[in-house]
N, C-alpha and C positions, 0 to 999 in steps of 0.2 A: 599331571594330564587328563585325565577324566575330568575333575571340577572345574579343568580351564580350558578345556578344548574348545576354539573357536572358530576354528576353521572347516572341521565335519557338521554335516548335517545333523541335526540334534535327536532325535529323535532313537536311537540307541541307547546316547548318552542319558537321557529321560529315562531310560527304563533303567537301565542300567542304579542309577543314581536309586532307583526304587528300589531294586530289585539290596540292595548293601544300608536302604531306611534303618536307624538307629546305629548303626555300625560306623564307630569311631577310625577304625584300625583294621579293613578288611583284609584277609590272608589271600593268597596270589588264586588261592582254588575256588573260592567264593566271588571272588573280580572272573573269572572264567568261566562262573554259571551260564550264566547269559548268552554265554555264547557256546557251550557247550547245548545245553537243552536247545536251541537253534538248530545247530549242526544235525542230534541227531531227529529233530521235528522233520526238517529238510528229505531226510531218507523218511521218514514217515509219508508224507503227501507225497512224495513218488509215486512210491506203492500203493498208495490208495489212488491213485490214478488206475491204475487198472480198475474200478469198478465203474467208470463211468464207458469204456466201449469193451465190447467183448476182445477184437486186436488187438488192445491193450493190458487184458488182463496178466497175459505170461511174462512179454516185455519191463510191466512196469517194475514187478518182481525182481527182475534181474538186474536193471537201469538200479533197482533200490538198493542193491547186492555191490555194484559196480559203484556206485555213489560213497558206500557206508567202506569203501577200499580206495575210494583215492586219495593222493599223501597230501595234496593239496586243504579237501574238504578235511582231513582228519586234522592236520597242522593248524587250520583259518576256524575250525572246533573249538580250541583250547587254547585262542587267543582272546585276550580283554579287547577286542575292536570290533567293531561293525561287520565287516563281512561276509558270519554263520550267518546272521538276524539279516542282511539284506540277500543269500543266498536261497532260506524258507521264506524270503517274501515273493523273487522269483517264482518259486514252486508251488507257490500260490496264486501267482499268476498264467502259467501253466494251468495247474486245477481250475481256473475261475474259464482259461480258454476253451478246457478240452469239455466244460456242458454245457458250451454255447450254445450244440444244439437241439437241448433239452429246455434250454430255461430264457432263448434269446427273446421270445415274445414280454417275461414279465418284466418291468421296470427296476425290480429290488437286482435282476441278475446285474444291470449296468449302473446298478448306485453301489453294486459291494463290488468292481472294475472300477469304480473311481475309489473306493476306498481304497485298495489291493494298492494302485498306481499311488497313488499320495504319500503311503506310506513305502515304498520304494523308495522315491525321489527325497523325501525327508530323512531316509536312512543314506544312501548313495547317489551321488551326481549321478552318476553312471547308469542307474537307473532308470533313469528316464530315455536312457538309447534300448533296452530291454523293454519300458512303454511301448515305444514307438515302432518297437522288430513285430510284438502281438498285436497292433495297433494296426498296421499296415497289413500285414499277412493275411488278417481278419476282412478288410475292404474285400466286397464281392467286387465283382465286375460293371459295367457301367450299363447292363441294361439293367440290374437293378435299382428299384424303384431308391430315390435320393435317402427319404430318412433313413432305409436302412444299409444304405452305402455310409451313412455319417455318423451312426449310431458308435462304430469302434472308436472309431478319433474321439468321441466324448470325454472317455475316462480320461486319458494323458491331458487333455485338452486342461481338465477341470485341475487335478492333479499340478498341471503347470502353475497355475493361477491361485491355488490352496499353500506354493511353494514360493511367492514372491514375496510374503512378507518375509521372510527368510535371507531370501536370495540378497534382497535391495541392499540394508546394513551390509552382508554381508559383502559386497565387494568393493565398502572404503576396508573391513580386514585385511581384503588382499594386498588393498594398496597400501598398509601401514606395512605388509607384510614383503613386498617389492613385489608383487604377481606371486602366480601360480610355478612360471618358467621358473624360478627363482628357487621355489618351495623342493621344486620334483627334480630340476634338473640334473642332481645325481644321477635319475635314471639312463640318463642317454639318450640318442635315438636309435629306435629300434632297428632291427636289422630284417631280411626276408628269414633270416633261420629262425629270428626272438618268433615272428610271428607263426612259425612254424611248425617249433617246439612245443610252443602254448597250446596248439590246438590240437598236437598230438599228445599235449600231457593226457585231455580227455581222455581217450583208450589207455595213457598209459605206457610208458616206453620202458623197452628193456634194456636191458643194460650189456647191449654187443654192440659191432660198429652198424653204423645205419639204420638202430635200434628208433629211431625219431623216426625214417623215412618212412618202415615199416608201418611204426605206431600209427600213421597218418594216413599211409595210405589204406592198413586194413578200417579205420575210421569212415577213409572217405567210400571205400568198395561198399560197404557194409550200410552206412548214409542212406547210399544212392541207391541200396537194394531196396530199404523203408521206404526210398521215394516214389522210385519207378513205378508208374500205374498202379499209382494208390488208390485211386478211385474205381477200379476194377475192383482192384484185393478189397479192398473194406468196406466200397460208399465214396461216394461225394463227399462229406460230413469229417469222415476219417483222412481226405488228401487234405479237408483245409487243413484237419488240426498238424498232421505230418510237414503241412509247409507253415507254420506257425515254429512249431519244435526247428525248422531250417533255419527259419529267420533268428528267434535268438539266440542259435548257437553260434550262426556266422557272422551278423549283423555289427553285434559290441566289437568283439576280436578286430574286424580289419578295418571300421571307423574310426578306433582309439589309432589303430595301426597309422596310419592315411592321418590323423591331425599332430600323432607325432614329426611325421616329415616332412621337407618343401612341401610348397611352403608355412604350413602355420607351424609346424616347429614348437607343440604345444607337448610335453614330454608327458602324457596323462598313458602309456601303455606298463600294463602292468597285470600282471597274472593273477595278481589279490583284485584288479577291479573289474577282473573277467571270469572271475571261481562261478559264478550262477550259469554257464554255458555250459559246464559240466553235463547238470539237469538234463537239458534238450538235446546234450549230446549222447548220453549213456542210451536215452531214452530211444534214438533213431537209432543210435549203434544194436541195441537188444531187437526191437523191431527187425532192421534186416536183416537179423542173423534169426531170427524168428520164423522171417519170412521165407529167407535160401532155404532153411529146414526142412518148411511145406513143400515144397517145391518134388519131394522124393515119395516115388508111392507108399512105400507100407507105411503106417502109423510108430511101426517100431523104430522103424530107418528112420526116422521125422524126427522123432525124442533122442536117439541116440548122436544124431549131429546137430541138434537145439544142444542136447550137455555136456557136447563134445567143443563150442563156439563158449557154449559159457565159461565153461572150464580156465577154454584160452585166455577169455577177458577177463575174468577173476584175475589168472597168474600173472597178465601184464601189469593189473593195478597194484596186486601184491608185492610185485618184483619190486616197483618204485614206491610201495611205505613201507618196506623189510629194507631199503638201504635205506630212509630215517633212522633203524631202530638200534646202530651201529653204539648209538650216545645222545643225548641231549641234541634236539630237535635248534633250538636259539641256542644264545652262548650263557655259559649258565652263571649267573651275574649270583645264586644260591654258590656255590662254589667257590666264586671269586671271594667272597666276604666269609665263609668259611676259611679260607687260606690268608686271607689275611689278619684276622681274628687269630689263626694256629700260630701261623711264622713270621707276622710281621707287627707284631702289639704294640699302639702307640703311634707309629709312624703319619704325617701330615700324606691323604692323599689328595693325589689332584687329579681330573680328566679334563679330557679337550671339547666334550660334547655334553651337557646334560640334562635331555632329553635323552640319551641312546646309551650313556654311563651312567655318569653322575648321581640323575636319580632312582635309578636302579639300586647303585651300592649303595643309599642312603634306604629303602624300600627294604633289602633281603636285612641290608643290617637290624633291623627290626625295632628292639627298645631300645639298644644301642648303638645307639645314632653315631654316625662315624663324619669328625668334621671333613667332608667334599669338598674341596674347593675347586675349581677352576683354574688349568692352568696359565701361570701373571705370564707374560711379556718375555720377561727377563730374567735372568737365574740369578738376582741380585737379590729376589722377593723369599727366595725359597731359603728353607732350616735347611741345617750341614746333612740331615739327611731324611729324606721324602721317597715317597711312593707316585709311581703316576702311571693311571689308565690311558690307554688311545686304541684309534685304529687301526695298523700298518697301511689298511687297504685304501683308508682316502688320503689323500693327498695331502688337504688344507692341514689334517692332524699331524698327519708323519712329517709334515715339513716343522710343524710349531714346534717338537716332542724335538726333532734332532737340532734345532735352534737353540736349543734351552740346553741340549745331555752334550754340546761340542763342547765346555767345559767343564767339564761334570763324568763321571768316574758308576760305571755301572755295574751293583753288586752282584744281581739276580736277574732273571727276567723266565715268564711262561707267560703262554700262549694259550686262549681258550676262544672255544670257536665248538660254532654249536653244526651236527651232521646237516643239516639242510641249506647252511650256507658258511665252509670251514675256512673261503678263503676271504671271509665277513669281519674275523674275530675280531676281542680284543687281549691284547699285549697289557701286560702290570711287569713294569719294570722299578725296582729297587736302585734309586740314586741316590750317589753322594756326592756335595760339591765340594771334596776336595779330590785338587787336582791331580792328574793321572803323572804318574815319572817321568822325569824326564830318560827320552828314550822306548 
């Protein structure tokens, strides 16, 4: 999939291929190395934002800790996909924004912003929304000279122009695979609860009734406290940076949620596409906690209040993260291959989806490549005994297998699922074409 990807922007895949140069058959740990480095890098960049201004010094450290505990950030930092790099680049975008009060007069500052925005859109399409949110929030009032008002719009505009050489031929690829909607229609139309849960996940959702509402209310309260009269608290420059954090935290989720609904019906809303919003969201929450604590009179009371708030925020993130440690986060294909090798050697293996099942079984089987084949449409083409792997939660796969099994006998079955999506696991079924006895 890495070698032949045609539908995602290419920067992550080019970088990954560079890290794998000279390795014909890289193991899964090496495949995930770039994502792990990018995930750790995002945490470091958020912590480094504390050096840009005194009001960010302590909150940036807390925010970096919260990001390191965020379940989604941890999960996507160990996947061989582009989301961790995408998040790292948004971290650089926020750092670039925080440095604007110091370096706006220098051309190199705006050139650097153009490079960051270009890298973002060449990594993920939704990166354009983060660039836009940053640019709009940086645009000063109408009383400011025109040149100063137009400068924040130049980096995303130039990034968009740089992306055209990829985007124009890509339109033909999407037409050949029947469009964006056809490829993402499995996501469905998001409800208001989906939006609410996505926003709440940035704070960490506790496992009790009303936990989502509690996490969202806490995040909004602390975020509001950070933004309330920010100019009076930390100066005009600080107020402008906090406005950028609010825009980048909220605009992309809201836009994708609206695009997924009528009249647009583009199924593009998903937590992984919005992963970078955890960075500005945790920064706002951390600043809000720090600011509320500062209203107390004594220094000791301020420190105790902030420590208590930090412990609560870390506990919320940890609660969501610990739920993923009950077992493997994703469907354990390594375990599936081990069980096939130990319990069912010699059986022909069929699957219902090459990218989600077949290719993974072949990969984890290593040098002893198993003959994994796509399930035929009729049982007449099947051997006497065989093994089939499919996802019962996917209606098309379930219907296809049930049609084949109608005239067969199930000898055994086992379900494999990850802790993150237990309902979307893979079922291993050992089948015999010997008809069931009468009655």
